[in-house]
N, C-alpha and C positions, 0 to 999 in steps of 0.2 A: 410465570416468567416474565422481567419485563423484554416491552417491546424496544426497550433502546438501546442499540448494539453498541455504542460509545457513547459516555459522559460523562465531558469533562468540564471541570469546575475552577475556576480563578488559577487556571496553569500559567506560569510564570518560571522562564531560566532566562536568566539576564548574563552575558561574558562580561569581563574587565571591559572589551572594544565598546562594550553598548551593547552588542547586537546579543540578540534571541530572542525568545518569545515573551511578550507579557499578556494577563488578563484573558488568557484564552478563555472562551466558555462557547461550548457547541455539543448538540447531541446528535449523534450518526444512529437514525431507525434500522430497524432488522432489514433488511431484503433495500436500502439503499446503496449506491455503486455512488461513493462521495469522493468526487474529486477536488481536492486539493493545490490552489493556484498559486503563483508567487513568483517574484523576480528572485534573483539569486543573493540567499543572503538575506532571506528576506522572515529565515524564521522554521520552514517545512519540515526539515529535520530532524533540527529540533525539537518538534512539535511529535513527531514520529518518536522521536526515541525516547522520549519520556513516555508517553502511549504505550511503549510495551519496555517500560522498566529499562531500558539500556542506560538511562540518564537519570540521574535523582533531577526533583525542581528541589527550583527556591519553595516555591510553593503550591498549592494548590492540587487537584488529585483529580482520576482517570478512572471511573467508573466502566469496565466491561461486562456486558451481561450483568451488569448489577453488582459485581464482586470489583474493592479495590483495587488498585493496582499497589498501593501504597501499602494494604493494612495485609491484603489477602492474594499477594500475588500471583500465589501456583493456580488457583482458582480461577484468578483474571484471566493467565493466561492458557489457560485448558482448553479452549477452545481456538486459538489463533492460531495462524500462519502469516509468519509476517517473512520480507526485505527489504533492509534499510542500507538504503549509500549502493552498497554492490553487494552481488551474490556471490558466496564465499565456497570450495569447493577442494578438497584436496589433490590436487595434481597428478600423483603417479597410483589413484584411484581409477578406474573407471567409473561411467557416470552409473552404471546399475551397482556399482561395490559403493558409490556416495551415496548411492539413496539406500542400498541394505545397511549402513554407516549410521545413515540417520533412522531407520524403522527402528534402530534400537530403542530410543527414545517413547515411539510412541505403541500400545499392547496394539497387538492385533493386527499389525501392517505386515501385510505376508510379502509374497516374491510375485503372487498376481496382480494386489493392489500396487507395487513398484512398476509394474509392466504395461498397467491404465494409467499412470501417472507418465511415464516416458511415453505413451500415445498422444496422453490429452496435449504434450506439450510440446511435439512432432521428435523425441530424441529415443524413441524406441530403435530405431535403426541405427544409430550412435550408441547403443547401450552398452557392449564391449573397448569401445577406446576409450584413452585414458584421457580425461578433461583437460589435460597442459595443452593437448594438443586441439580444444576447443576457439573458437572467436569469440571473440565478447557475448555475441547474440546466443550464442549457443549454450555459452558458462551462464547466462540471463534464462535460458527457455530452464537448463535444470536445477537453477535455483528457485524458479517456481515449480518443477516439478518436488523438489526436497519440502517445497511452503504447505502445499497442497494433500501432503501425503497422510495425516493422520485426517481427513474428512472436514478441514477447520470449519467453523461459520461465519468466521471470521478473515479476512486476510488484509495486510494492511502493508503497500508496495509502494516502493520507493523509487519512484524512476524505472518500475516494473518496463520498459520499453526501451529502454537504454540498448545500444548494439545492434537492433532488432532491424532488418532491412524490411521492406515493403510487406513483402510474403508474412515474416515473420512477427509485425503489426495488428496484419488482419490477421492472423492465427490471435496471437493474444487477445486482440479487440472478442471473436468469435468464443472463447475460450471463458472469457470473464462473462461475456452475457448466456453461457449457458451455466455455467456456476451457481450465476444470479437466480437465473432462472430455477436453479435446483434448490436454493435457500442461504446464499452464500450469501455474507454482507460483506462489501469492499470500503475501501477506506485507500485513496490512493494521489502519490501527490506523480507528475509530472511536468513537465516544460514544451512536453506537446501537444499544443492546447487542438488545434482539430481532431487528435484522436480522445479526445477528453470529452469534446462535445460530443462525437461520435460515439463515445461510452459512457461516459456518466450521468445516473439521475439528477444529481445536485451537485451545486459547486460553492466551494466556499474561497475566499482571495484571501488571503494577509498577505499583507504590504508594512514593513517595517516592523517587523514583530506583532500586529495587531493583525486579528481577524475582522474586516472590513466592511463583507457582506456576504451573506449564504444565501442562494437562493435556489430553485428548480430550473435545470438548464431548458425545458419546455419554457417558463415562462421570459427568461431570457433571450431565447430566441425569438417571441412573441416582439420583443422592443426593440434587439442587436438583429442587424443579418448575419452576424455572425457570434461566435466566442470569444471568439480573439478581439472582436471591437469592445464587446461587452468587457473584457480584462483589461485593456489597453484604454479605456475608459473610465475606468475605477483605481488604476493605479495614477492615471492622470490628474486624478481629480483629489486623489488621498494626497498625494505628491503634492500638491498646493495647499494642502489644509498645516 
């Protein structure tokens, strides 16, 4: 099996307003916790939608564990869990009922696994409450529980810390690191740069629809006092080009 979790080649999607993503080339290795940073409107969510087959690219391709999203979608997504934009749930179902519904898509996911995912995400004590009563952070936790149900080898998460309080952010960071140690690869988009710095092993910066730099976090912190300083420097440098 390839050691490349994600291989993106010449990926492009440009909207009528000129925004989007163009000529994205990127390799994410198995075991990476990859942070995808960029200003609002830089193209992060567009790229992630194409990576997960939710949007058709104008050109280019994405391979996940060697399988093409455009040519072999089922196999490409077989080992992927994701949250793109918002974590959706059925408001009149309980947390447990929501996960039981999602579990129907995956063979071998039983009540024990559902409880385990609720435990991992801190939602077990709310398992019998309807999701319409949940805060934004609780809905986000439930979304992550759904994303990890099938024990995916790759998790693609768009703003996974959205709506979480400080305790929730700490819990999410611990969960990501724990799952990474167990072999899960992560591709994470976030505007919370401090949390990305503490969590991600590699960083890609996208600006104006283009990937402007990819670097290991440890190398960035050797040359910059913080990831935020590096990010501001990259945005400023490319904004002048």
